[in-house]
N, C-alpha and C positions, 0 to 999 in steps of 0.2 A: 504920646504913648511910649513907656520905660522902653529901655531899648530890648532889655531882654524877649519883648512880648516883639517888638521889631527883627529881631532875629529867629525867632520860634517862628513868626509868619511866612520868611524867609526860607526858613528850611523849607516849610511844608509845600510852599511852594515850586522850590527846585525840585523837591522829589517830586512832585505831581508831576512835573515838568520831564524829569526823567522817566516814569511811567508811563506815561501818554508817548513818549516818543518810541517808534518801532526798534526793535533792535535788528542790528548787524545779521544778515543771514550767513549763517553757516554752511561753507560747501557741500553739497547734498552725498553724502558718499553711497557707493554698488551696496545694495542692498538694504537702505534706508526704508522704513515703514514707511509708506503712500494711502492716503484714506480719501477716495474719491466720492463725492456724495452731490443732492443736487434731482432732478426731473428728467425728462425723455433728454433733454438737449445736453445732460452730461452723459445721459445711459446708451441715448445713441442707436433706437428701435431701428431694425428694417436695414442698420448699417453691416453688410456682409452678415458675419455668424456671429450666433449666441456664445456669450461668454460663461452661460450658466448650463449646467449638465444635471437634469433634467433643465431646458429652456422655464421661464417662466414668466409671471405677470412682469416684471421689471423690465422686461428686453433687451438688458444691457448684451452691447456690443465688445465681442473679442479687438474690433476695431477704431472704440470710440475713443476720444483723446487720451482721457486715461491711460487706458489700458495700452497704447501706439505711447505715452510719455514714460510709461515704465518701462516697455521692452528697449527700449529707446536707454534709458540713463540707470538701465539693472535695479529698479527700485521694485521691493515687495509690495506689490498693491493688492490694498482691501476695499473693492470698488460695492460700496453699499449706494449709489445710484438707484434710481428706481421712475419708472414711466409711471406721470399722474402726481407727482409725489410732489408737495407742498411745503413750506415752509414748519408748517405743523409737524410734518413726518421728518422733519430732520431733528426738535427738540422732543418728538412723544412716539406712543406707537402708532403703528397702520394697520389693523387688523392681526395679522399672523406676523407681521414685519415687524420686528424692534426699532424703537429712534437711530436714525441714522448715526448720529452722533455718539452711538453705544461704541462704535467703531474705533475710536478715536481714543488714543492712552497717552500715558506718558511718552512711548516710548515712539510715537509719531513722530516724524520728520516732516512732512510736506501734507497738507492737506488743499484739495481744489474743490470748489464749490461754485454750482449752477443751478438757480433757484430764485422762483415769485413768481414764474409763468403761470401757473396754476393759478396761483394766490388770487392771481386777476383777471382770471379769463381770460387771455391772451391769446393763446395761440386755439384751443376751442371756440372762442367768438370767433375767428378767419375759416375754422374748418365751418362753421354755423350760417355763417355769410353766406362762403362758396358753394355750399349746399344747397341755399335758399335761390343764389342766383343761377345757379344752373338747372334748378327747378322752372325758375321764371323763362330760361331759354327755350325750355324744351316744352312749356304752354303747361306744368302740371304744378298741382299744390304743393305746398310747402310744409305741409301736415308733417310730412318724414323727419324734416330737418330739426334738430336740436333749438332748441334757446339759451342766446348765453347775455344774461344783462349785464352790462358794461360797470365795471370798478368803478365805487366811488371811491372820494377825499380819505373819508374812513379807509379803504379797503387799502391804499397805500398808506398810509400812516399806520394800519397794522401790520402791513406788509414789512414797512420800513423798521418796527420794534421789534418783530423776529430774526431779520439780519442781525440787525445787534444783537440779541440773544443768543443767536448762534455763535457769534465771532467773540463772544465774551463764552462761552463755554469750551469752543474750541481753544481759547489761553488757558484757561481754569484747566482742562483737560490734559493739554499738552502743548506746556509753557516754552519748550523747545523747538516747537514746530512753525514750519513758513507758510502761511497762510493766505493762501490765494482765490480771491474771489473772481469769476471767471461772466463776462456781462454773455445775454443772448448775440449769436451770432445775427444782423439783418434776415428779415423774411423779405420783406416788400420792397419793392424798389424806392428809392428818393422821392420821386413824384410821380404820378396815377397808377396804372396796372397792366397786365396784359395777357394774354391767354392764357397762361399760367394759372394768374390769380382771377378768378370770374369773380369777382367783388366790384361794389360802385366806388366810385371815386372818392367820396362820404366814408364808408366801411373803410379802405384804404388810410385815408387821412385818422382815422380813430384809431386804427393797429399800433399805426404811426405814433402818434400822440401815448399811446401806452406804451409800445417799446422806450421812449426816448422818459420816460417819469420812471418806469423801473431800471431803466441805466443808470437814473441821476439818483434815485436812492441807494441801490445799490452802491454807485461808488460813494457815498457820504456816508454808511455804512461801513467800506472797506477801510475809509481815510479816518475815522475816529477811530479805527480797532488797529490802526497799525500796520493794515493786511495791504497786502498786493492787489491790483486790479489790474487784471488783463483784458482791457477794449477790446472787445470780439465784435463790439458794433461797428467800431471804427474800422478794424481790421478787414471785414467782412465785405465795404461799402464794394459797392460795383458788383459784387457775388452774389446778390438774391436771386430769388427764384425767376423773376424774369431776364436774368442777366445769361449771355452767352456762354460764360464760363462760372454757373450756377453754383453756391456752394452749399445750393436749398433747394429742396422740392417744393414745386409746386402743389396746384390742388389738379387732376390731369381733368379732362374732359370724359365723359363717355367714352366707351374701346378706343382711347389713349393708353400707351402701356405706362404700368404703374412703377417706378422707379422705387421707389420707398415711402416711409410713413410721412402724408401728406403735410407742408410744413416744418419740414424739421430737416436738419442738418444730412448732408449726405459723406458720402465718404470722403470726398476732397475737403467739405469743410470743416471734419473732424481732423483730417492730416494739418489740415490751416493752423487750425490752436492748438493741436500739440507742437505744432513745430514753434509758435508763436511762445508758447508756455519754456518750450527747451530754452529758448533765446534770453527768457525773463529769468530764467534762472541762472543762467549764466552771470 
C-alpha cells in the first residue's frame, strides 16, 4: 500500500477515534438550560404537587428529579417528560404534544433522559399481573384487568435503535450539552415478592428480566454516544417496593392507603436520583 494511502487511513482512524470519544464536560453555570425528557419515571406522577398549571396528562411533579436538580443547581429547566411516553414520543409528536426533542437546541447545556419502559410494557405488565393477582385472591374473574403482551426480542432491538437515534439527535441539536441517561430505579426485590407486589414468582422473574434488558440496552446506547449513565437501578438496590425504606410504590390491596402511582418512584426515590445526578455533575 502506498505511504500516502497509509497516512490517509491513519488520519481517518484518528479522526474517527476523536469523534467517538466523549468530550470533557464543562462546568454547568447557574442559569444554564437543562432539558429533561422521558416517561413517567422522569415526570413523577403522584409525587407532591403538579408542576403544570393547569395540571395535564403528563403529570409532571414539581419534585421530580429534574425539578429538584434544577433548584439545587440554579438551572433553567425545560421539563418535557410525560407519563405514558415511549421512545417514539421523544422522536416524533404524540397527539397534541410535539416531539420532546423539540425542546433541545444549541443553547442546551444538560439533557437527562429516562425512557423505554413503556416501549416494552414493563410497568403496564406488572400492573396487569397485579390486578389479576388481586382478583384471583378475591375469587373474582380477571376480565376487567388489562392484558399486556410480553416484549419480544424485536421490541428490545427497536427500542435500542430509537435510544441511539435519540442520543444522536441530542448531539446534533445541542453539541455543547452534557447528555445523561438515567436508568429506571428497581421496582421489585432481587428475589421473590411481598404483600406490596401481588404477583407470582414467575411474573416477578419476568419483570426483573425486562428491567435488566432495558438497563443493558440503555447502557449500550449511552456508551456508544459518549453519554453519561446514571445507574439508578443499582443506586436503588434494597429500596424496591418491598423494602422497609422503599423508594418505589407498590400495588396496594383493596382498603389499603394509596401513597402514589402504583409501581412508580415516590418522593424519596426522586430525591435520591436528584442527589446522585448532582454528584455525577460534579
